[in-house]
N, C-alpha and C positions, 0 to 999 in steps of 0.2 A: 117082458123081463124088467126087473127092477135094476136100473143102471147103477145105483149107489152101492158102495161097499159100506154097509151099515156099521160093521165092526170098526173099520178105519174112521168113519165119520164120528162115532161116539168117542173113540180114543182121542181123536183130534180135538173135539169139543171139550173133553175132560182136561186135556193139556192147556187149551186156551183159557179155561176157567180156573185152572190150578186145583182141580178136584180129582179124587180117585173114584174108581167104581164102588168102593166101599162107602165113601161119603154119599155118592148118588143113591146107593141102595138104602142107606139110613134115612136120607131125605124123603124117599118115597115109601118108606116103611116096608122094605123087603130085604132079601139077602143078596150078598154079592154073587153068590152062585146063580141065583135066578137072573140077575141083571146080565151076567156073563152068558148064560144059556140063551137068553133072548137075543142078544146082539150077535151071537155066533150062529144061530139057527138061520139057515138060508131063507126059509119061507115063514119065519116067525114074526116078523115085524109088519109085513104087508099081507093081508088076507090072500091066500092062494087063488080063491075063486075070483076075486077082484082083478088079480094079475091076469088070469085066463080071459076074463071078459075084455080087458083092455087090449090084450094081444089079439083076440078075435076081431076087435075093431081096428087093428093095425097100429096099435100104440105100444111104446115102451113107457116105463114109469121112471121119473127122476124126482127124488125128494129134494125140496128146497128148505133150508133152515133159516128162519127169520128170528132175530133176537127180540125177545119180549121187551116192551116198553116198561120202564119203572112206573110205579103209581104216580110218582112226582111228575113224570113226563106227560101224563094223560090230561 
């Protein structure tokens, strides 16, 4: 089972960055409707077969988000 609430995670990160889903969609060259559909779909972000494999091995999945380093920091 994926332990994260992807919808809440994305909304939280948008607030932290001061961005809307519309702005995110524009940045990745897609529509707001598609972005919204991806984050609301329960098995849309993590491959269902991967989840089943990890569950068969006795694991749940937790996604961790790590802020990217700026090019200046590299």
